[in-house]
OpenMM code with the backbone's topology and positions (N, CA, C; nanometers):
from openmm import Vec3, app, unit

residues = "MET THR LYS LEU THR LEU PRO LEU LEU LEU ILE THR LEU THR ALA CYS GLY HIS ARG TYR ILE LYS GLY THR ARG VAL GLU ASP THR ARG GLU ASN HIS ALA VAL PHE ASP VAL ILE GLU ASP VAL ARG ALA GLY MET GLU GLU ARG ASN GLY GLU ARG VAL LEU ALA HIS VAL SER PRO GLN TYR PHE GLU ASP MET GLY THR THR GLU PRO ASN ASP ASP TYR GLY TYR GLU GLN LEU LYS SER LEU VAL SER GLU SER PHE GLY ALA THR LYS GLU MET HIS VAL ILE LEU ASP VAL HIS ALA ILE THR VAL GLN ASP ASP LYS ALA TRP ALA ASP VAL ARG TYR ALA SER ARG ALA ARG ILE GLU LEU PRO SER GLY GLY THR TRP ASP THR HIS ARG GLU PHE ASN ARG ILE GLU LEU VAL ARG GLU ASN ASP LYS TRP MET ILE VAL SER GLY LEU".split()
positions = [
    Vec3(13.7960, 7.9459, 21.0756),
    Vec3(13.8239, 8.0149, 20.9522),
    Vec3(13.9436, 8.1080, 20.9764),
    Vec3(14.0405, 8.1021, 20.8879),
    Vec3(14.1582, 8.1868, 20.9037),
    Vec3(14.1297, 8.3255, 20.8488),
    Vec3(14.2241, 8.4159, 20.8753),
    Vec3(14.2066, 8.5537, 20.8282),
    Vec3(14.2034, 8.5619, 20.6763),
    Vec3(14.2668, 8.4704, 20.6067),
    Vec3(14.2697, 8.4724, 20.4600),
    Vec3(14.1476, 8.4053, 20.3985),
    Vec3(14.0829, 8.3178, 20.4695),
    Vec3(13.9708, 8.2420, 20.4132),
    Vec3(13.8544, 8.3322, 20.3741),
    Vec3(13.8129, 8.4230, 20.4583),
    Vec3(13.7006, 8.5107, 20.4284),
    Vec3(13.7260, 8.5986, 20.3054),
    Vec3(13.8411, 8.6673, 20.2944),
    Vec3(13.8655, 8.7476, 20.1738),
    Vec3(13.8697, 8.6620, 20.0476),
    Vec3(13.9292, 8.5439, 20.0549),
    Vec3(13.9341, 8.4568, 19.9370),
    Vec3(13.7944, 8.4096, 19.8982),
    Vec3(13.7117, 8.3801, 19.9951),
    Vec3(13.5745, 8.3390, 19.9687),
    Vec3(13.4958, 8.4520, 19.9016),
    Vec3(13.5113, 8.5734, 19.9502),
    Vec3(13.4428, 8.6890, 19.8914),
    Vec3(13.4874, 8.7134, 19.7471),
    Vec3(13.6164, 8.7021, 19.7218),
    Vec3(13.6677, 8.7206, 19.5855),
    Vec3(13.6115, 8.6140, 19.4938),
    Vec3(13.6078, 8.4914, 19.5386),
    Vec3(13.5557, 8.3805, 19.4585),
    Vec3(13.4085, 8.4012, 19.4253),
    Vec3(13.3302, 8.4429, 19.5230),
    Vec3(13.1864, 8.4604, 19.5010),
    Vec3(13.1556, 8.5780, 19.4090),
    Vec3(13.2319, 8.6837, 19.4169),
    Vec3(13.2027, 8.8019, 19.3351),
    Vec3(13.2670, 8.7949, 19.1976),
    Vec3(13.3692, 8.7149, 19.1782),
    Vec3(13.4383, 8.7069, 19.0497),
    Vec3(13.3528, 8.6408, 18.9432),
    Vec3(13.2580, 8.5598, 18.9812),
    Vec3(13.1763, 8.4875, 18.8847),
    Vec3(13.0456, 8.5593, 18.8534),
    Vec3(13.0304, 8.6827, 18.8966),
    Vec3(12.9067, 8.7566, 18.8735),
    Vec3(12.8842, 8.7835, 18.7258),
    Vec3(12.7592, 8.7863, 18.6851),
    Vec3(12.7248, 8.8122, 18.5456),
    Vec3(12.7114, 8.9617, 18.5217),
    Vec3(12.7475, 9.0034, 18.4026),
    Vec3(12.7226, 9.1403, 18.3597),
    Vec3(12.5953, 9.1374, 18.2768),
    Vec3(12.5146, 9.2418, 18.2914),
    Vec3(12.3869, 9.2488, 18.2213),
    Vec3(12.3857, 9.3668, 18.1257),
    Vec3(12.3078, 9.3526, 18.0188),
    Vec3(12.2877, 9.4631, 17.9266),
    Vec3(12.2166, 9.5720, 18.0050),
    Vec3(12.2651, 9.6930, 17.9933),
    Vec3(12.2131, 9.8051, 18.0726),
    Vec3(12.0604, 9.8142, 18.0628),
    Vec3(11.9977, 9.8229, 18.1789),
    Vec3(11.8532, 9.8380, 18.1855),
    Vec3(11.7758, 9.7081, 18.1718),
    Vec3(11.8468, 9.5938, 18.1699),
    Vec3(11.7796, 9.4646, 18.1553),
    Vec3(11.8357, 9.3657, 18.2569),
    Vec3(11.7780, 9.2484, 18.2592),
    Vec3(11.8329, 9.1359, 18.3354),
    Vec3(11.8838, 9.0311, 18.2364),
    Vec3(11.9240, 9.0764, 18.1170),
    Vec3(11.9744, 8.9891, 18.0120),
    Vec3(12.1260, 8.9883, 18.0198),
    Vec3(12.1834, 8.8694, 18.0260),
    Vec3(12.3276, 8.8574, 18.0350),
    Vec3(12.3937, 8.9236, 17.9139),
    Vec3(12.4985, 8.9994, 17.9404),
    Vec3(12.5667, 9.0767, 17.8364),
    Vec3(12.6707, 8.9903, 17.7651),
    Vec3(12.6221, 8.9118, 17.6686),
    Vec3(12.7119, 8.8363, 17.5814),
    Vec3(12.7100, 8.9036, 17.4449),
    Vec3(12.8049, 8.8684, 17.3617),
    Vec3(12.8125, 8.9296, 17.2285),
    Vec3(12.6838, 8.9033, 17.1495),
    Vec3(12.6358, 8.7799, 17.1503),
    Vec3(12.5142, 8.7453, 17.0745),
    Vec3(12.3906, 8.8108, 17.1331),
    Vec3(12.3752, 8.8076, 17.2658),
    Vec3(12.2598, 8.8725, 17.3282),
    Vec3(12.2588, 9.0211, 17.2970),
    Vec3(12.3762, 9.0828, 17.3003),
    Vec3(12.3836, 9.2265, 17.2727),
    Vec3(12.3469, 9.2553, 17.1275),
    Vec3(12.3875, 9.1690, 17.0353),
    Vec3(12.3534, 9.1881, 16.8936),
    Vec3(12.2022, 9.1815, 16.8740),
    Vec3(12.1360, 9.0863, 16.9392),
    Vec3(11.9897, 9.0748, 16.9304),
    Vec3(11.9245, 9.1964, 16.9959),
    Vec3(11.9730, 9.2349, 17.1138),
    Vec3(11.9197, 9.3515, 17.1832),
    Vec3(11.9313, 9.4769, 17.0969),
    Vec3(12.0435, 9.4943, 17.0291),
    Vec3(12.0638, 9.6120, 16.9442),
    Vec3(11.9619, 9.6180, 16.8310),
    Vec3(11.9266, 9.5032, 16.7733),
    Vec3(11.8239, 9.4992, 16.6686),
    Vec3(11.6902, 9.5455, 16.7262),
    Vec3(11.6533, 9.4915, 16.8411),
    Vec3(11.5252, 9.5262, 16.9034),
    Vec3(11.5217, 9.6748, 16.9398),
    Vec3(11.6304, 9.7256, 16.9917),
    Vec3(11.6362, 9.8671, 17.0286),
    Vec3(11.6273, 9.9564, 16.9040),
    Vec3(11.6895, 9.9162, 16.7937),
    Vec3(11.6821, 9.9965, 16.6718),
    Vec3(11.5408, 9.9942, 16.6135),
    Vec3(11.4720, 9.8813, 16.6245),
    Vec3(11.3318, 9.8741, 16.5810),
    Vec3(11.2472, 9.9678, 16.6672),
    Vec3(11.2701, 9.9678, 16.7983),
    Vec3(11.1962, 10.0575, 16.8876),
    Vec3(11.2184, 10.2031, 16.8470),
    Vec3(11.3435, 10.2399, 16.8233),
    Vec3(11.3746, 10.3774, 16.7830),
    Vec3(11.3086, 10.4106, 16.6490),
    Vec3(11.3106, 10.3162, 16.5563),
    Vec3(11.2455, 10.3370, 16.4269),
    Vec3(11.0956, 10.3562, 16.4410),
    Vec3(11.0348, 10.2847, 16.5344),
    Vec3(10.8920, 10.3013, 16.5581),
    Vec3(10.8623, 10.4402, 16.6120),
    Vec3(10.9430, 10.4854, 16.7076),
    Vec3(10.9203, 10.6191, 16.7634),
    Vec3(10.9391, 10.7276, 16.6573),
    Vec3(11.0330, 10.7063, 16.5663),
    Vec3(11.0559, 10.8023, 16.4583),
    Vec3(10.9530, 10.7883, 16.3456),
    Vec3(10.8731, 10.6806, 16.3531),
    Vec3(10.7779, 10.6477, 16.2475),
    Vec3(10.8518, 10.6310, 16.1141),
    Vec3(10.9661, 10.5623, 16.1226),
    Vec3(11.0540, 10.5393, 16.0089),
    Vec3(11.0410, 10.3933, 15.9663),
    Vec3(10.9537, 10.3695, 15.8700),
    Vec3(10.9274, 10.2335, 15.8241),
    Vec3(11.0502, 10.1649, 15.7670),
    Vec3(11.1333, 10.2378, 15.6957),
    Vec3(11.2542, 10.1782, 15.6385),
    Vec3(11.3483, 10.1292, 15.7482),
    Vec3(11.3601, 10.2054, 15.8547),
    Vec3(11.4477, 10.1659, 15.9662),
    Vec3(11.3951, 10.0392, 16.0330),
    Vec3(11.2642, 10.0311, 16.0528),
    Vec3(11.2042, 9.9119, 16.1139),
    Vec3(11.2210, 9.7919, 16.0215),
    Vec3(11.1827, 9.8076, 15.8952),
    Vec3(11.1840, 9.6953, 15.8014),
    Vec3(11.3245, 9.6486, 15.7660),
    Vec3(11.4259, 9.7305, 15.7901),
    Vec3(11.5645, 9.6885, 15.7651),
    Vec3(11.6041, 9.5707, 15.8536),
    Vec3(11.5289, 9.5480, 15.9605),
    Vec3(11.5580, 9.4387, 16.0531),
    Vec3(11.4609, 9.3215, 16.0381),
    Vec3(11.3780, 9.3253, 15.9355),
    Vec3(11.2764, 9.2215, 15.9168),
    Vec3(11.3137, 9.1355, 15.7965),
    Vec3(11.3103, 9.0051, 15.8172),
    Vec3(11.3421, 8.9098, 15.7110),
    Vec3(11.2276, 8.9004, 15.6102),
    Vec3(11.2610, 8.8800, 15.4819),
    Vec3(11.1554, 8.8526, 15.3829),
    Vec3(11.0776, 8.7252, 15.4172),
    Vec3(11.1339, 8.6423, 15.5068),
    Vec3(11.0665, 8.5192, 15.5509),
    Vec3(10.9668, 8.5455, 15.6642),
    Vec3(10.9461, 8.6723, 15.7009),
    Vec3(10.8597, 8.7084, 15.8130),
    Vec3(10.7211, 8.6456, 15.7956),
    Vec3(10.6699, 8.5898, 15.9057),
    Vec3(10.5341, 8.5342, 15.9052),
    Vec3(10.4765, 8.5490, 16.0450),
    Vec3(10.3553, 8.5976, 16.0513),
    Vec3(10.2875, 8.6185, 16.1792),
    Vec3(10.1545, 8.5457, 16.1773),
    Vec3(10.1322, 8.4602, 16.2773),
    Vec3(10.0037, 8.3900, 16.2860),
    Vec3(9.9145, 8.4470, 16.3960),
    Vec3(9.9578, 8.5549, 16.4577),
    Vec3(9.8825, 8.6258, 16.5619),
    Vec3(9.8509, 8.5373, 16.6817),
    Vec3(9.9195, 8.4241, 16.6940),
    Vec3(9.8994, 8.3357, 16.8084),
    Vec3(9.7693, 8.2586, 16.8039),
    Vec3(9.7090, 8.2522, 16.6847),
    Vec3(9.5828, 8.1788, 16.6716),
    Vec3(9.5977, 8.0677, 16.5685),
    Vec3(9.5001, 7.9797, 16.5649),
    Vec3(9.4987, 7.8745, 16.4631),
    Vec3(9.4191, 7.9168, 16.3402),
    Vec3(9.3581, 8.0346, 16.3462),
    Vec3(9.2784, 8.0860, 16.2350),
    Vec3(9.3694, 8.1413, 16.1252),
    Vec3(9.3603, 8.0909, 16.0039),
    Vec3(9.4481, 8.1401, 15.8967),
    Vec3(9.4110, 8.2797, 15.8457),
    Vec3(9.2895, 8.3271, 15.8745),
    Vec3(9.2469, 8.4564, 15.8198),
    Vec3(9.3157, 8.5764, 15.8843),
    Vec3(9.3862, 8.5569, 15.9973),
    Vec3(9.4584, 8.6693, 16.0570),
    Vec3(9.6102, 8.6575, 16.0377),
    Vec3(9.6553, 8.5600, 15.9595),
    Vec3(9.7973, 8.5426, 15.9314),
    Vec3(9.8429, 8.6456, 15.8278),
    Vec3(9.9699, 8.6845, 15.8357),
    Vec3(10.0255, 8.7725, 15.7332),
    Vec3(10.1765, 8.7546, 15.7247),
    Vec3(10.2310, 8.7954, 15.6110),
    Vec3(10.3740, 8.7819, 15.5863),
    Vec3(10.4409, 8.9164, 15.5679),
    Vec3(10.5599, 8.9128, 15.5092),
    Vec3(10.6435, 9.0314, 15.4946),
    Vec3(10.5753, 9.1426, 15.4149),
    Vec3(10.5149, 9.1092, 15.3035),
    Vec3(10.4517, 9.2127, 15.2192),
    Vec3(10.3367, 9.2820, 15.2928),
    Vec3(10.2569, 9.2038, 15.3645),
    Vec3(10.1486, 9.2626, 15.4428),
    Vec3(10.2030, 9.3478, 15.5569),
    Vec3(10.3134, 9.3045, 15.6185),
    Vec3(10.3754, 9.3832, 15.7248),
    Vec3(10.4222, 9.5179, 15.6694),
    Vec3(10.4830, 9.5171, 15.5509),
    Vec3(10.5255, 9.6428, 15.4894),
    Vec3(10.4071, 9.7371, 15.4719),
    Vec3(10.2947, 9.6851, 15.4258),
    Vec3(10.1746, 9.7679, 15.4090),
    Vec3(10.1232, 9.8193, 15.5427),
    Vec3(10.1221, 9.7320, 15.6453),
    Vec3(10.0760, 9.7722, 15.7781),
    Vec3(10.1641, 9.8831, 15.8360),
    Vec3(10.2940, 9.8698, 15.8201),
    Vec3(10.3862, 9.9710, 15.8719),
    Vec3(10.3616, 10.1032, 15.8007),
    Vec3(10.3492, 10.0986, 15.6692),
    Vec3(10.3265, 10.2211, 15.5914),
    Vec3(10.1955, 10.2885, 15.6311),
    Vec3(10.0884, 10.2124, 15.6414),
    Vec3(9.9579, 10.2671, 15.6792),
    Vec3(9.9603, 10.3225, 15.8215),
    Vec3(10.0154, 10.2455, 15.9132),
    Vec3(10.0168, 10.2862, 16.0539),
    Vec3(10.0982, 10.4129, 16.0743),
    Vec3(10.2177, 10.4162, 16.0164),
    Vec3(10.3030, 10.5328, 16.0356),
    Vec3(10.2478, 10.6543, 15.9621),
    Vec3(10.1729, 10.6325, 15.8550),
    Vec3(10.1125, 10.7439, 15.7825),
    Vec3(10.0071, 10.8154, 15.8646),
    Vec3(9.9310, 10.7416, 15.9427),
    Vec3(9.8241, 10.8003, 16.0239),
    Vec3(9.8730, 10.8440, 16.1618),
    Vec3(9.9916, 10.7990, 16.2010),
    Vec3(10.0440, 10.8278, 16.3345),
    Vec3(10.1227, 10.9578, 16.3327),
    Vec3(10.0868, 11.0470, 16.4218),
    Vec3(10.1537, 11.1768, 16.4295),
    Vec3(10.2606, 11.1814, 16.5382),
    Vec3(10.2472, 11.0965, 16.6379),
    Vec3(10.3434, 11.0923, 16.7487),
    Vec3(10.3377, 10.9529, 16.8080),
    Vec3(10.4555, 10.8974, 16.8433),
    Vec3(10.4577, 10.7630, 16.8994),
    Vec3(10.5650, 10.7524, 17.0067),
    Vec3(10.5285, 10.6849, 17.1150),
    Vec3(10.6218, 10.6572, 17.2248),
    Vec3(10.6177, 10.5067, 17.2504),
    Vec3(10.7344, 10.4439, 17.2572),
    Vec3(10.7420, 10.2994, 17.2775),
    Vec3(10.8436, 10.2702, 17.3876),
    Vec3(10.8004, 10.1921, 17.4861),
    Vec3(10.8894, 10.1458, 17.5922),
    Vec3(10.8990, 9.9943, 17.5788),
    Vec3(11.0218, 9.9446, 17.5716),
    Vec3(11.0451, 9.8005, 17.5638),
    Vec3(11.1222, 9.7564, 17.6873),
    Vec3(11.0747, 9.6518, 17.7498),
    Vec3(11.1427, 9.5918, 17.8633),
    Vec3(11.1783, 9.4493, 17.8211),
    Vec3(11.3054, 9.4273, 17.7885),
    Vec3(11.3499, 9.2959, 17.7425),
    Vec3(11.3727, 9.2080, 17.8646),
    Vec3(11.2929, 9.1021, 17.8749),
    Vec3(11.3004, 9.0131, 17.9903),
    Vec3(11.4034, 8.9030, 17.9726),
    Vec3(11.4150, 8.8514, 17.8501),
    Vec3(11.5082, 8.7411, 17.8259),
    Vec3(11.5432, 8.7357, 17.6782),
    Vec3(11.6638, 8.6922, 17.6508),
    Vec3(11.7075, 8.6628, 17.5142),
    Vec3(11.7692, 8.5246, 17.5171),
    Vec3(11.7255, 8.4399, 17.4249),
    Vec3(11.7804, 8.3059, 17.4112),
    Vec3(11.8368, 8.2928, 17.2711),
    Vec3(11.9624, 8.2528, 17.2618),
    Vec3(12.0267, 8.2329, 17.1318),
    Vec3(12.0644, 8.0863, 17.1211),
    Vec3(12.0227, 8.0247, 17.0106),
    Vec3(12.0540, 7.8844, 16.9864),
    Vec3(12.0937, 7.8707, 16.8399),
    Vec3(12.2223, 7.8560, 16.8177),
    Vec3(12.2775, 7.8491, 16.6829),
    Vec3(12.2394, 7.9749, 16.6042),
    Vec3(12.1631, 7.9584, 16.4956),
    Vec3(12.1251, 8.0727, 16.4112),
    Vec3(11.9827, 8.1205, 16.4372),
    Vec3(11.9292, 8.0894, 16.5549),
    Vec3(11.7955, 8.1357, 16.5938),
    Vec3(11.8052, 8.2063, 16.7281),
    Vec3(11.7166, 8.3017, 16.7475),
    Vec3(11.7120, 8.3731, 16.8755),
    Vec3(11.5679, 8.4109, 16.9067),
    Vec3(11.5395, 8.4200, 17.0357),
    Vec3(11.4074, 8.4609, 17.0827),
    Vec3(11.4274, 8.5677, 17.1887),
    Vec3(11.3479, 8.6727, 17.1802),
    Vec3(11.3538, 8.7792, 17.2806),
    Vec3(11.2142, 8.7950, 17.3395),
    Vec3(11.2059, 8.7790, 17.4700),
    Vec3(11.0796, 8.7991, 17.5407),
    Vec3(11.0749, 8.9446, 17.5853),
    Vec3(10.9730, 9.0154, 17.5379),
    Vec3(10.9671, 9.1602, 17.5538),
    Vec3(10.8301, 9.2020, 17.6057),
    Vec3(10.8299, 9.2881, 17.7052),
    Vec3(10.7071, 9.3553, 17.7482),
    Vec3(10.7152, 9.4952, 17.6896),
    Vec3(10.6079, 9.5336, 17.6201),
    Vec3(10.6129, 9.6673, 17.5614),
    Vec3(10.4899, 9.7473, 17.5984),
    Vec3(10.5094, 9.8773, 17.5952),
    Vec3(10.4001, 9.9718, 17.6146),
    Vec3(10.4158, 10.0769, 17.5065),
    Vec3(10.3075, 10.1012, 17.4340),
    Vec3(10.3141, 10.2032, 17.3292),
    Vec3(10.1961, 10.2981, 17.3433),
    Vec3(10.2227, 10.4198, 17.3017),
    Vec3(10.1195, 10.5227, 17.3036),
    Vec3(10.1390, 10.6043, 17.1764),
    Vec3(10.0323, 10.6168, 17.0984),
    Vec3(10.0446, 10.6850, 16.9702),
    Vec3(9.9289, 10.7814, 16.9484),
    Vec3(9.9603, 10.8954, 16.8922),
    Vec3(9.8592, 10.9939, 16.8517),
    Vec3(9.8270, 10.9652, 16.7062),
    Vec3(9.7021, 10.9266, 16.6812),
    Vec3(9.6591, 10.8856, 16.5479),
    Vec3(9.5552, 10.9833, 16.4960),
    Vec3(9.5742, 11.0240, 16.3723),
    Vec3(9.4769, 11.1116, 16.3065),
    Vec3(9.3829, 11.0265, 16.2224),
    Vec3(9.2561, 11.0297, 16.2565),
    Vec3(9.1522, 10.9572, 16.1846),
    Vec3(9.0599, 11.0585, 16.1174),
    Vec3(8.9810, 11.0139, 16.0194),
    Vec3(8.8867, 11.1075, 15.9570),
    Vec3(8.7938, 11.1754, 16.0589),
    Vec3(8.7662, 11.1056, 16.1685),
    Vec3(8.6781, 11.1614, 16.2718),
    Vec3(8.7527, 11.2525, 16.3698),
    Vec3(8.8866, 11.2601, 16.3566),
    Vec3(8.9665, 11.3436, 16.4458),
    Vec3(9.0814, 11.2666, 16.5069),
    Vec3(9.1613, 11.3359, 16.5845),
    Vec3(9.2773, 11.2746, 16.6476),
    Vec3(9.2407, 11.2008, 16.7749),
    Vec3(9.3155, 11.0953, 16.8039),
    Vec3(9.2937, 11.0179, 16.9251),
    Vec3(9.4247, 10.9545, 16.9688),
    Vec3(9.4352, 10.9231, 17.0970),
    Vec3(9.5510, 10.8499, 17.1487),
    Vec3(9.5157, 10.7029, 17.1562),
    Vec3(9.6069, 10.6176, 17.1104),
    Vec3(9.5896, 10.4725, 17.1137),
    Vec3(9.7020, 10.4146, 17.1987),
    Vec3(9.6675, 10.3313, 17.2964),
    Vec3(9.7697, 10.2716, 17.3829),
    Vec3(9.7612, 10.1201, 17.3779),
    Vec3(9.8766, 10.0573, 17.3925),
    Vec3(9.8853, 9.9108, 17.3965),
    Vec3(9.9885, 9.8706, 17.4993),
    Vec3(9.9611, 9.7622, 17.5692),
    Vec3(10.0571, 9.6994, 17.6604),
    Vec3(10.0443, 9.5499, 17.6373),
    Vec3(10.1592, 9.4869, 17.6170),
    Vec3(10.1533, 9.3444, 17.5894),
    Vec3(10.2894, 9.2805, 17.6147),
    Vec3(10.2856, 9.1501, 17.6347),
    Vec3(10.4076, 9.0710, 17.6438),
    Vec3(10.4185, 8.9946, 17.5139),
    Vec3(10.5359, 8.9961, 17.4525),
    Vec3(10.5501, 8.9369, 17.3205),
    Vec3(10.6829, 8.8641, 17.3095),
    Vec3(10.6879, 8.7672, 17.2209),
    Vec3(10.8131, 8.6977, 17.1896),
    Vec3(10.8493, 8.7306, 17.0458),
    Vec3(10.9664, 8.7884, 17.0289),
    Vec3(11.0177, 8.8210, 16.8963),
    Vec3(11.1158, 8.7110, 16.8574),
    Vec3(11.0952, 8.6543, 16.7390),
    Vec3(11.1834, 8.5484, 16.6908),
    Vec3(11.2728, 8.6043, 16.5808),
    Vec3(11.4008, 8.5704, 16.5880),
    Vec3(11.4974, 8.6182, 16.4905),
    Vec3(11.5778, 8.5006, 16.4352),
    Vec3(11.6300, 8.5190, 16.3149),
    Vec3(11.7225, 8.4230, 16.2555),
    Vec3(11.8419, 8.5006, 16.2023),
    Vec3(11.9555, 8.4312, 16.1963),
    Vec3(12.0751, 8.4950, 16.1421),
    Vec3(12.0757, 8.4736, 15.9909),
    Vec3(12.0760, 8.5850, 15.9175),
    Vec3(12.0834, 8.5814, 15.7715),
    Vec3(12.2023, 8.6667, 15.7302),
    Vec3(12.2977, 8.6067, 15.6610),
    Vec3(12.4173, 8.6786, 15.6166),
    Vec3(12.4851, 8.7517, 15.7326),
    Vec3(12.5032, 8.6805, 15.8441),
    Vec3(12.5691, 8.7336, 15.9642),
    Vec3(12.4971, 8.8521, 16.0273),
    Vec3(12.3674, 8.8622, 16.0044),
    Vec3(12.2876, 8.9708, 16.0614),
    Vec3(12.1601, 8.9106, 16.1208),
    Vec3(12.1224, 8.9551, 16.2424),
    Vec3(11.9989, 8.9065, 16.3030),
    Vec3(11.8801, 8.9760, 16.2375),
    Vec3(11.7842, 8.8941, 16.1900),
    Vec3(11.6651, 8.9443, 16.1217),
    Vec3(11.5408, 8.8881, 16.1903),
    Vec3(11.4382, 8.9707, 16.2046),
    Vec3(11.3148, 8.9308, 16.2723),
    Vec3(11.2284, 8.8504, 16.1755),
    Vec3(11.1810, 8.7336, 16.2209),
    Vec3(11.0947, 8.6502, 16.1379),
    Vec3(10.9533, 8.6375, 16.1943),
    Vec3(10.9310, 8.6843, 16.3168),
    Vec3(10.7956, 8.6905, 16.3712),
    Vec3(10.7981, 8.7692, 16.5015),
    Vec3(10.6783, 8.8171, 16.5408),
    Vec3(10.6649, 8.8790, 16.6709),
    Vec3(10.6493, 9.0285, 16.6755),
    Vec3(10.6462, 9.0958, 16.5606),
    Vec3(10.6259, 9.2424, 16.5638),
    Vec3(10.4790, 9.2753, 16.5702),
] * unit.nanometer
topology = app.Topology()
chain = topology.addChain("A")
for resn in residues:
    res = topology.addResidue(resn, chain)
    for name in ("N", "CA", "C"):
        topology.addAtom(name, app.Element.getBySymbol(name[0]), res)
């Protein structure tokens, strides 16, 4: 190996490195970043208990089957609006951590695999309590009018 071979090899190997969205292992492309920004704004809206901010990223085509074949637990956009309003009304404090594991963009569809942890102080008629959740979820989005909108997974 000549004196020039090693430096050229190092430059070649490091020049092709991927850049990642800060705090994730998701490649920093324009489309991935656009999807990530939607998810991050939803997270911030949840912490603020701002239903309008959350729902601004949800498509009227939203449908959730809760991962089951039972139709009695399915709901759509109107039910989601009611759930957000009810939940945020009873919630006095909320903390949400999202760990985005992967984002896949294919034409006008995108999927984000997210691990989340939430902790909320809820006021019930019987008194206040803390409610915690940890789960892995897939959020599905579609591009509507050049904007990424969530169609399932919240």
